C-alpha positions in Angstrom: 65.9 1.8 25.7 62.6 0.7 24.2 59.6 0.7 26.5 57.4 -2.4 25.9 53.6 -2.2 26.4 51.3 -4.3 28.2 49.0 -5.8 25.5 45.7 -7.4 26.2 45.2 -9.7 23.3 42.6 -12.4 22.8 42.4 -15.1 20.1 41.2 -13.7 16.8 38.2 -16.0 16.6 36.7 -14.4 19.7 36.2 -11.1 17.9 35.7 -12.2 14.4 33.2 -9.4 13.7 36.0 -6.8 13.7 36.8 -6.9 10.0 38.6 -4.1 8.2 37.9 -2.5 4.8 40.0 -5.1 3.0 38.2 -8.1 4.5 41.0 -8.9 7.1 39.8 -10.0 10.6 41.4 -7.6 13.1 40.7 -9.4 16.3 40.3 -7.4 19.5 41.9 -4.0 19.6 44.9 -4.2 21.9 45.1 -1.9 25.0 48.2 0.3 25.1 49.4 1.2 28.6 52.8 2.7 27.9 54.4 4.4 24.8 55.5 1.9 22.1 58.0 2.7 19.3 57.1 1.8 15.8 60.0 -0.6 15.1 59.0 -3.3 17.6 56.9 -6.5 17.5 54.6 -4.8 20.1 53.8 -2.0 17.7 53.2 -4.5 14.9 50.6 -6.2 17.0 48.8 -3.0 17.8 48.7 -1.3 14.4 47.8 -4.5 12.6 44.6 -4.7 14.7 43.6 -1.1 14.0 41.0 0.2 11.4 43.2 3.1 10.3 40.7 5.7 8.9 37.1 4.7 8.1 36.4 1.9 5.7 35.1 4.3 3.0 38.0 6.8 3.5 39.9 7.9 0.4 43.1 6.3 1.9 41.2 2.9 1.9 39.4 3.3 -1.4 40.0 0.7 -4.1 40.5 2.5 -7.3 41.4 -0.4 -9.6 38.4 0.4 -12.0 38.4 4.1 -11.8 38.7 5.8 -15.3 41.9 7.4 -16.4 41.9 11.2 -16.2 41.5 12.9 -19.5 44.8 14.8 -19.0 46.7 11.8 -17.6 49.3 11.7 -20.3 50.0 15.4 -20.1 50.3 15.4 -16.3 52.4 12.3 -16.0 54.6 13.6 -18.8 55.1 16.8 -16.9 55.9 15.0 -13.6 58.6 12.9 -15.4 60.1 15.7 -17.4 60.5 18.0 -14.4 62.4 15.3 -12.5 64.6 14.2 -15.5 65.5 17.8 -15.9 67.1 17.7 -12.5 68.9 14.4 -13.1 68.5 11.6 -15.7 68.2 9.0 -12.9 65.1 10.5 -11.4 62.8 8.9 -14.0 61.7 6.0 -11.7 59.7 5.6 -8.5 61.7 6.1 -5.3 61.0 4.6 -1.8 62.5 6.7 1.0 62.8 5.8 4.6 61.1 8.8 6.2 58.3 9.0 8.7 58.1 7.0 11.9 55.7 7.0 14.8 55.1 6.2 18.4 51.9 4.7 20.0 50.7 6.2 23.2 47.9 5.2 25.7 44.7 7.2 26.1 46.0 8.4 29.5 49.3 9.7 28.1 50.1 13.0 29.9 49.9 16.1 27.8 53.0 18.4 27.7 53.6 21.7 25.9 54.8 22.1 22.3 55.3 25.5 20.7 54.3 26.0 17.0 56.7 28.6 15.7 55.8 29.2 12.0 52.2 28.4 11.4 50.2 28.5 14.6 47.1 29.6 12.7 47.2 26.3 10.9 47.8 24.2 14.1 45.7 22.4 16.6 46.2 23.0 20.3 44.3 20.3 22.1 43.3 22.6 25.0 46.4 24.7 24.9 46.7 28.4 24.0 48.4 29.6 20.8 51.3 29.3 20.1 51.7 26.5 22.8 49.7 23.3 22.4 49.3 20.5 24.9 49.9 17.2 23.3 50.5 13.6 24.6 54.2 13.6 23.7 56.2 10.8 25.3 59.9 11.1 25.9 60.7 8.5 23.2 58.8 10.3 20.4 60.9 9.7 17.3 61.6 12.2 14.6 61.6 11.4 10.8 64.4 9.2 9.4 65.4 7.6 12.7 66.9 5.1 13.1 67.5 3.3 9.8 68.2 6.5 7.8 70.5 7.9 10.4 74.1 7.0 11.3 74.5 3.7 13.0 74.2 3.9 16.8 72.8 7.4 16.9 70.3 7.6 19.8 66.7 8.7 19.5 67.4 11.6 21.9 70.4 12.8 19.9 68.3 13.0 16.7 65.4 14.6 18.6 67.7 17.5 19.6 69.5 17.9 16.2 68.7 21.3 14.6 68.8 20.8 10.8 66.8 22.2 7.9 64.9 19.0 7.1 61.2 18.0 7.2 61.6 16.3 10.6 58.0 15.1 10.8 56.8 13.5 14.0 53.7 11.3 14.4 51.9 10.2 17.6 49.2 7.5 17.3 46.7 7.4 20.2 44.3 4.4 20.0 41.3 4.2 22.3 37.7 5.5 22.4 38.9 8.7 20.8 41.5 7.5 18.3 43.7 10.4 17.2 46.8 11.2 15.2 49.1 14.1 16.3 51.5 15.1 13.5 54.0 17.8 13.2 56.4 19.3 10.7 60.0 20.3 11.7 59.9 19.0 15.3 62.9 19.5 17.5 63.6 19.0 21.2 65.1 22.1 22.8 66.2 23.4 26.2 63.5 26.0 26.1 60.1 26.1 27.8 58.3 24.1 26.5 61.0 21.7 25.4 59.4 20.7 22.1 58.8 23.0 19.2 57.7 22.5 15.6 56.7 24.7 12.7 53.1 23.5 12.9 51.0 20.6 14.1 47.7 18.9 13.2 45.4 16.5 14.9 43.3 14.0 13.0 40.6 11.5 14.2 41.5 8.3 12.5 37.9 7.0 12.9 36.5 10.0 10.9 36.5 11.3 7.3 36.6 14.9 8.6 39.2 17.0 6.7 41.2 20.0 7.7 39.6 23.4 7.1 39.6 24.3 3.4 42.9 26.0 2.7 44.5 24.5 5.8 47.8 22.6 5.8 49.0 19.8 8.2 52.2 18.0 8.8 52.0 17.3 5.0 51.8 20.1 2.5 48.4 18.9 1.1 46.7 19.1 4.5 46.5 15.3 4.6 47.4 13.0 7.5 50.8 11.2 7.2 50.2 8.0 9.2 47.6 6.3 7.0 50.0 6.6 4.0 53.1 5.0 5.5 54.5 1.7 4.3 54.9 -0.2 7.5 56.9 -3.3 8.5 53.9 -5.3 9.7 52.0 -5.0 6.5 55.0 -5.8 4.3 55.5 -8.9 6.4 52.0 -9.9 5.6 52.8 -9.2 1.9 49.7 -6.9 1.5 49.5 -3.1 1.9 45.8 -2.2 2.4 45.8 1.6 1.7 46.9 4.3 -0.7 50.4 5.8 -0.4 51.5 9.4 -0.3 53.6 10.5 -3.3 55.8 13.5 -3.8 56.2 15.3 -7.1 58.6 18.1 -8.1 56.0 20.7 -8.9 52.3 21.0 -8.4 49.7 23.5 -9.5 48.0 26.0 -7.3 45.0 23.8 -6.6 43.9 21.0 -4.3 41.2 18.4 -4.9 39.5 16.0 -2.5 40.7 14.9 0.0 43.5 17.5 0.1 42.8 20.9 1.7 45.9 22.9 0.8 48.1 23.6 -2.2 51.8 24.2 -2.3 52.5 25.4 -5.7 56.0 26.6 -6.8 55.1 26.7 -10.5 56.6 29.6 -12.4 55.2 29.1 -15.9 54.4 32.4 -17.6 51.1 33.4 -19.2 51.2 34.9 -22.6 51.4 38.4 -21.1 54.4 37.4 -19.0 52.6 37.1 -15.7 53.1 34.0 -13.5 50.4 31.3 -13.9 50.2 29.2 -10.8 47.3 27.0 -12.0 48.7 25.6 -15.2 46.7 22.4 -15.6 49.5 20.1 -16.9 50.8 20.0 -13.3 49.2 17.8 -10.7 47.1 19.3 -7.9 47.5 18.4 -4.3 45.3 15.3 -3.7 45.7 14.1 -7.3 45.7 10.3 -7.4 48.0 8.3 -9.5 47.8 4.5 -10.2 50.3 2.0 -11.5 49.0 1.0 -14.9 46.9 -2.2 -15.0 49.1 -3.4 -17.9 52.1 -3.5 -15.5 52.7 -7.0 -14.4 54.3 -7.3 -11.0 57.1 -9.9 -11.4 56.8 -12.9 -9.2 60.5 -12.9 -8.5 60.5 -9.5 -6.8 60.9 -9.3 -3.0 57.6 -9.5 -1.0 58.1 -5.9 0.1 58.4 -4.6 -3.5 55.5 -6.7 -4.6 53.4 -5.3 -1.8 54.2 -1.7 -2.7 53.5 -2.3 -6.4 50.2 -4.1 -5.8 49.1 -1.3 -3.5 49.9 1.2 -6.2 47.7 -0.8 -8.6 44.8 -1.3 -6.1 44.8 1.9 -4.1 47.1 4.2 -5.9 48.9 7.2 -4.3 47.8 10.7 -3.4 50.0 13.7 -4.3 50.9 15.1 -0.9 54.0 17.3 -1.2 56.6 18.8 -3.5 60.2 17.5 -3.6 63.0 16.4 -5.8 61.8 12.8 -6.6 58.7 10.8 -7.5 58.7 9.1 -4.1 56.7 7.2 -1.6 57.4 7.0 2.2 58.3 3.9 4.1 58.9 3.8 7.9 62.7 3.9 8.7 62.5 0.5 10.4 65.8 -1.3 10.8 64.1 -4.7 10.4 63.5 -4.2 6.7 66.1 -6.3 4.8 68.7 -4.3 2.9 67.6 -3.7 -0.7 64.1 -5.1 -0.2 62.6 -2.1 -2.1 65.1 -2.1 -5.0 62.8 -4.0 -7.3 59.9 -1.6 -7.1 62.3 1.4 -7.6 62.9 0.2 -11.2 59.3 1.2 -12.2 59.5 4.2 -14.6 57.2 7.1 -14.0 55.6 6.6 -17.4 54.1 3.4 -16.0 51.6 5.5 -14.0 48.2 7.0 -14.9 46.4 9.9 -13.3 42.9 8.7 -12.5 39.6 10.5 -12.2 39.0 10.7 -8.4 35.8 10.5 -6.4 34.5 13.3 -4.3 33.4 13.6 -0.7 30.0 11.9 -1.4 31.0 9.8 -4.3 32.3 6.2 -4.8 32.4 4.4 -1.5 31.1 7.4 0.3 27.9 7.6 -1.7 24.6 7.0 0.0 23.6 3.4 0.4 25.9 0.5 0.3 25.7 -3.3 0.9 25.2 -5.1 4.2 26.3 -8.5 5.3 25.3 -10.8 8.1 27.1 -14.2 8.6 24.8 -15.5 11.3 25.6 -16.8 14.8 28.6 -19.0 15.6 27.9 -22.7 15.6 29.1 -25.9 17.1 28.3 -28.9 14.9 29.1 -32.6 14.6 31.9 -33.1 12.1 30.1 -35.8 10.2 26.9 -33.8 9.8 28.4 -30.6 8.3 26.7 -27.2 8.8 24.6 -24.5 7.2 26.0 -21.1 6.4 23.0 -18.9 7.1 23.9 -15.5 5.8 21.9 -12.4 5.0 22.8 -9.7 2.5 21.2 -6.5 1.3 21.9 -3.7 -1.2 21.4 -2.9 -4.9 23.1 -5.0 -7.6 25.0 -7.1 -5.0 27.2 -10.1 -5.4 27.7 -12.4 -2.4 30.6 -14.8 -1.7 31.3 -17.2 1.1 35.0 -18.2 1.6 37.1 -20.0 4.2 39.1 -17.4 6.0 42.8 -18.1 6.3 42.8 -21.6 4.7 46.4 -22.1 5.6 45.5 -21.7 9.3 42.4 -23.9 9.2 42.4 -27.4 10.7 41.3 -28.9 7.5 39.7 -28.3 4.1 36.0 -27.5 3.5 33.5 -27.8 0.7 31.0 -25.0 0.4 28.2 -26.2 -1.9 27.0 -22.8 -3.1 29.7 -20.2 -2.4 27.8 -17.5 -4.3 24.6 -17.9 -2.3 23.9 -16.4 1.1 22.8 -19.8 2.3 24.9 -22.9 1.7 25.8 -26.2 3.2 29.4 -26.7 4.2 31.3 -29.9 5.1 34.7 -30.4 6.8 37.6 -32.7 6.4 38.7 -32.5 10.0 37.5 -31.4 13.4 38.3 -27.9 14.6 37.3 -24.3 14.4 36.8 -22.8 11.0 36.1 -19.1 10.2 34.0 -18.3 7.2 33.8 -14.8 5.6 30.7 -13.5 3.8 31.6 -10.8 1.3 28.9 -8.6 -0.2 29.9 -6.2 -3.0 28.1 -3.8 -5.3 31.0 -2.5 -7.4 30.8 1.0 -6.0 30.9 1.0 -2.2 33.4 -0.6 0.2 32.5 -4.3 0.4 30.5 -5.4 3.4 32.0 -8.3 5.4 30.9 -10.5 8.3 32.4 -13.7 9.7 31.1 -16.7 11.5 33.0 -19.4 13.4 31.9 -22.9 13.0 33.5 -25.5 15.3 33.2 -29.1 13.9 33.3 -31.5 16.8 34.6 -35.0 16.4 33.0 -38.0 18.2 29.5 -38.1 19.5 26.7 -40.1 18.0 27.0 -41.4 14.5 24.9 -39.9 11.7 21.3 -41.2 11.4 20.0 -43.1 8.4 18.0 -40.7 6.1 14.5 -41.2 4.9 13.1 -39.7 1.7 9.4 -39.2 1.4 8.9 -36.7 -1.4 10.6 -34.8 -4.2 9.5 -31.6 -5.8 9.1 -31.3 -8.7 8.5 -35.0 -9.2 8.2 -34.7 -13.0 9.5 -32.3 -15.7 10.0 -32.1 -19.4 13.3 -33.0 -21.0 15.4 -30.0 -22.0 13.9 -27.8 -19.3 17.3 -26.7 -18.1 19.0 -26.3 -14.7 16.5 -26.3 -11.8 16.3 -26.6 -8.0 15.1 -29.8 -6.6 13.6 -30.0 -3.0 13.9 -33.3 -1.2 11.7 -33.9 1.9 12.0 -36.6 4.6 13.8 -36.9 7.9 17.4 -37.0 9.1 18.6 -34.9 6.2 21.9 -33.3 6.9 24.2 -30.6 5.4 26.7 -33.4 4.8 24.1 -35.5 2.9 24.6 -36.1 -0.8 22.0 -36.8 -3.3 22.5 -39.5 -5.9 21.0 -39.5 -9.4 21.1 -42.6 -11.5 24.0 -42.4 -13.9 25.2 -39.0 -12.8 27.5 -37.4 -10.3 26.2 -37.0 -6.8 24.8 -33.6 -5.8 25.6 -31.5 -2.7 22.8 -29.8 -0.8 22.6 -26.0 -1.1 20.4 -25.7 2.0 19.5 -28.3 4.6 17.3 -28.8 7.6 16.4 -32.0 9.3 13.3 -32.4 7.1 14.3 -30.8 3.8 17.3 -30.2 1.6 17.6 -28.5 -1.8 20.1 -29.3 -4.6 20.8 -27.6 -8.0 20.2 -30.1 -10.8 22.3 -29.3 -13.9 20.6 -29.1 -17.3 22.8 -32.0 -18.5 20.9 -34.3 -16.2 17.5 -33.7 -17.9 18.3 -33.7 -21.6 16.2 -36.8 -22.4 13.3 -38.7 -21.1 13.6 -41.3 -18.3 12.9 -42.2 -14.7 16.2 -41.7 -12.7 16.2 -42.9 -9.2 17.0 -40.4 -6.5 18.4 -41.3 -3.1 19.9 -39.4 -0.1 23.1 -40.8 1.4 24.3 -39.8 4.9 28.1 -40.3 5.5 29.8 -42.4 8.1 30.0 -42.8 11.0 26.6 -44.2 11.1 24.7 -42.8 8.1 23.2 -44.9 5.4 21.1 -44.6 2.2 17.4 -43.8 1.8 15.0 -45.7 -0.3 14.8 -44.4 -3.8 12.2 -42.1 -5.3 12.0 -41.5 -9.1 11.8 -38.4 -11.1 9.7 -38.6 -14.3 11.4 -36.8 -17.2 9.0 -36.7 -20.1 10.5 -36.6 -23.6 9.9 -33.5 -25.5 7.0 -33.8 -28.0 6.1 -31.3 -30.7 7.3 -27.8 -30.8 8.7 -25.4 -28.2 5.7 -23.1 -27.8 6.2 -21.2 -31.0 10.0 -21.5 -31.0 12.1 -21.1 -34.2 12.6 -24.9 -34.8 10.5 -26.9 -37.2 9.7 -29.5 -34.5 10.7 -27.5 -31.4 11.6 -29.0 -28.1 10.3 -28.9 -24.6 6.7 -30.0 -25.5 3.5 -28.2 -25.0 3.5 -26.2 -28.2 3.8 -26.1 -32.0 6.9 -25.4 -34.0 6.9 -23.3 -37.2 6.8 -26.4 -39.4 3.7 -27.8 -37.7 2.0 -24.4 -37.7 2.6 -24.0 -41.4 1.2 -27.4 -42.3 -2.0 -26.8 -40.3 -2.4 -23.4 -41.9 -2.2 -24.9 -45.3 -4.7 -27.6 -44.3 -7.1 -25.0 -43.0 -6.8 -22.8 -46.1 -7.2 -25.8 -48.5 -10.5 -26.8 -47.0 -11.7 -23.2 -46.6 -12.2 -23.7 -42.9 -12.5 -20.9 -40.3 -11.9 -20.6 -36.6 -9.8 -23.7 -36.2 -7.6 -24.1 -33.1 -4.4 -25.0 -34.9 -2.1 -25.5 -31.8 -3.0 -28.6 -29.8 -1.7 -29.2 -26.3 -0.5 -32.7 -25.7 
């Protein structure tokens, strides 16, 4: 019998500021009051609202642009040849239904668990070695149950089965002190205490802290298991937002960040016949592999296979254990459709690269990083539009405004300047819209913030605009793209600016007395006096009186430019300069000013 939790959920828009490392709005974190098994909608709702490991954690690190390791070809060749030597059909990626988990409340009662093999590599949570006190619920599942066990086998039957398998267990405890409790070879007995395992490790999933150097965990590499699992909820969304754990047949006697433990069975001999456990053609624990950028994920694959393949391209996989396959771990959730991972299991091992990884203070964990502020939530009149008033900081940053979840929005929007921190936006229909500001610098985890703007229908109609001044009011033809400021009253984010003979322009910024627009270079290629007006949309609205911009035709050179006659005015081209020099020399004159401003 599955115990269902009491979840305290609020609409996502209420807590739009909780945004994860991938730019997904998490909403409020649910409160868990009773244990929840992984293969339930209740568990989906909880884990999908968690920030699992910090945003800059290696599990969440985007490695799309990381360089390929110098020894990638050698290492991947070794991984493949080791497995093909076992069986010719082990040349492709495998997806195995393995680790599961249970969610428990912060107040879950602690009970005893005895660590029998590696108590020195275990965490006791207030207990005394070899017995720890952990928040273990009665329904804690053990690896492979239920979908990879015989149909109808109960959770308790598998808990008590003694068999030489990995039998990992995972407890996830959300709350103010979010923790993972993970074991290897867990079994429920009739002894005191009832539970025992070979070892057990506790991780804070809000921290980048590692195990002690040389220390193992539930996984051979000393890494946590839970952040690496392919879960049902994320496959349903079609996007996996983290790296995976991957198993290889043999690894070298070395671990690299973020691993803390090696598990090397390598038996290659040195020239003198001694055993070399550090042969560099084998991967280290913590080595990261990535699906090649040249691999195109077929559109016809199942959404689950596409999600796995795209995660392997974006986040890669960390070598975490030794085994008989090149495999990643999916939760043994009976809700996965049969065969949904068959497509991704056709990828040959030679489609992967080993990449050059970042260290503890490199990449997204380096000092600095961008910041984003989306401003306060707003209520606006639909017809008037709104201003996106963002802020951003950081070195070499790029900013982007986007409509969050367009499919779920009440209508469409037009963001006048999506790459600027400040932009006007207009709406096609009334309702609440969430806008996401993304700030990236190419190194750190992007910074995100969101703002909810509610466009209200009804109310007073739009006022008629007045236009009193334009700046600049004159310019020279050919001067290129520029920003025009229009001043007056009743100027709105939804106003448009008309220009004689050209397409209307949308404001970038707008206040009641001032709007700015970007004027394309193509509008000012020749002289003239185009009329400029501001138009406010219905209901109400209207058109302002016109003001003109004086565009002076280019005369003379371009200030010493390469052309004979130049362009842009105000200077002399090379042709004019040469003629005047000849004139001066012919008359034997000295000290002439040969470049005349017009």
